[in-house]
C-alpha positions as MATLAB code, in Angstrom:
seq = 'MGKVSNSTTQTIISLFYGVLQALISLVFGIMFIFLGVKINKLLGPWKVKTKGILGVSARKLKLLAVTVSCSSGLILHSIFVLVLITSSQGSNNSTFSFIFLILTEVFPAIAMYIYYNQTKLSPSTQGKRSSTSVTGGGNKMQAFS';
ca = [
      29.276   55.422   12.806;
      25.473   55.286   13.312;
      23.940   53.995   15.898;
      22.068   50.779   14.827;
      19.064   50.312   17.357;
      18.307   46.781   18.578;
      14.757   46.741   17.251;
      16.053   47.003   13.253;
      18.639   44.379   13.805;
      16.585   42.157   15.096;
      14.031   43.065   12.308;
      16.838   42.326    9.569;
      17.602   39.319   11.639;
      14.154   37.789   11.784;
      13.375   38.518    7.614;
      16.666   36.619    7.185;
      15.613   33.632    9.290;
      12.127   33.549    7.681;
      13.210   34.125    4.111;
      15.673   31.049    4.985;
      13.078   28.908    6.424;
      10.802   29.314    3.830;
      13.532   28.005    1.198;
      14.603   25.286    2.882;
      10.380   24.291    2.985;
      10.198   25.099   -0.529;
      13.571   23.121   -1.817;
      12.093   20.165    0.353;
       8.714   20.583   -1.091;
      10.107   20.468   -4.483;
      12.235   17.238   -3.448;
       9.547   15.642   -2.178;
       8.024   15.839   -5.576;
      10.917   14.352   -7.600;
      11.099   11.723   -5.004;
       7.504   10.683   -4.998;
       7.703   10.314   -8.886;
      10.884    8.548   -8.989;
       9.691    5.989   -6.729;
       6.488    5.745   -8.259;
       8.519    4.803  -11.025;
      10.616    2.395   -9.509;
       7.331    0.577   -8.560;
       6.348    0.214  -12.330;
       4.002    1.207  -14.681;
       0.991    3.040  -13.529;
      -1.597    1.322  -14.703;
      -1.987   -2.329  -13.486;
      -4.629   -5.192  -14.926;
      -5.338   -6.148  -11.096;
      -8.321   -4.353   -9.576;
      -7.701   -0.886   -8.081;
      -9.291    2.289   -8.596;
      -8.910    2.959  -11.974;
      -6.937    0.333  -12.943;
      -4.355    2.137  -10.593;
      -2.475    0.093   -8.086;
      -3.194    0.525   -4.508;
       0.471    1.243   -3.326;
       0.917    3.842   -6.010;
      -2.262    5.758   -5.085;
      -1.005    5.687   -1.510;
       2.553    6.906   -2.795;
       0.615    9.856   -4.696;
      -1.451   10.945   -1.642;
       1.085   11.126    0.850;
       3.675   12.621   -2.038;
       1.001   15.315   -3.024;
      -0.155   16.314    0.591;
       3.533   16.189    2.132;
       4.894   18.129   -0.719;
       1.883   20.863   -1.285;
       2.458   21.021    2.824;
       5.352   22.205    2.524;
       5.512   24.335   -0.507;
       2.282   25.989    1.644;
       4.231   26.368    4.430;
       7.301   28.773    2.514;
       4.504   31.078    1.145;
       3.336   31.023    5.164;
       6.327   32.020    6.813;
       6.438   34.590    3.779;
       3.370   36.022    4.789;
       3.858   35.760    8.612;
       7.490   37.669    8.799;
       5.879   40.458    6.181;
       2.676   41.208    8.090;
       2.780   43.930   10.202;
      -0.178   42.944   12.111;
       0.209   41.010   15.516;
      -3.223   40.300   16.567;
      -4.545   38.796   13.389;
      -1.426   36.562   12.870;
      -2.845   33.764   15.741;
      -5.661   33.234   13.417;
      -3.591   33.089   10.500;
      -1.343   30.804   11.981;
      -3.561   28.440   13.303;
      -5.519   28.262   10.026;
      -1.873   27.383    8.239;
      -0.713   25.658   10.862;
      -3.388   22.703   10.284;
      -3.003   22.894    6.661;
       1.052   22.500    6.408;
       1.053   20.264    9.471;
      -1.932   18.345   10.230;
      -3.491   17.214    7.280;
      -0.161   15.928    5.576;
       0.224   13.774    9.222;
      -3.074   12.787    8.856;
      -2.274   11.214    5.211;
       0.374    9.414    6.246;
      -0.938    8.026    9.394;
      -4.033    6.573    7.233;
      -2.274    5.543    4.196;
       0.706    3.937    6.505;
      -1.065    2.882    9.763;
       0.578   -0.414   10.065;
      -2.299   -1.117   13.118;
      -5.929   -2.423   11.451;
      -8.643   -0.195   12.703;
     -11.359   -2.212   11.138;
     -13.575   -4.028   13.828;
     -14.039   -7.094   12.212;
      -9.956   -7.875   12.588;
      -9.115   -7.104   16.059;
     -11.408   -9.824   17.393;
     -10.286  -12.603   15.193;
      -7.273  -14.659   16.317;
      -6.229  -17.100   13.563;
      -3.786  -20.090   15.091;
      -1.580  -21.765   13.068;
       1.089  -24.109   14.095;
       4.746  -24.552   13.392;
       6.817  -27.444   13.807;
      10.131  -27.852   13.891;
      11.952  -30.944   15.252;
       9.110  -32.321   17.054;
       8.346  -29.189   18.966;
       5.062  -28.020   18.199;
       4.412  -23.615   18.701;
       1.474  -21.841   18.209;
       1.552  -18.386   16.624;
      -1.251  -16.119   16.968;
      -1.648  -13.136   14.762;
];
């Protein structure tokens, strides 16, 4: 039997792990596109009669933006991993990794934060308090929002 060096074994395992990770990211990216299209169809027709951007509802635009950013982030991540494991330049990997980290992780997270933020960032709504009185059995309770 031939002697297998530790570095060759580690290289093979790293390549296998990288290819597996890239395939998983690619599959999830494609599944994200299919899920976004399916949810979009469940929300009804693309064009609506109410006001919106180009006659498209705001909910569908949010869904489209998050679907595109997350699916492209996952697909780019699969390409990023393949390029990273096949490159032999150790010094250039840190810059390349940082740039692709921003593209594949930060932009989709920012898109989801912007479109699905539950708190209002507008200064006009932060200072307002509307009070409504809720009555039940002669008991009045103030509700602030």
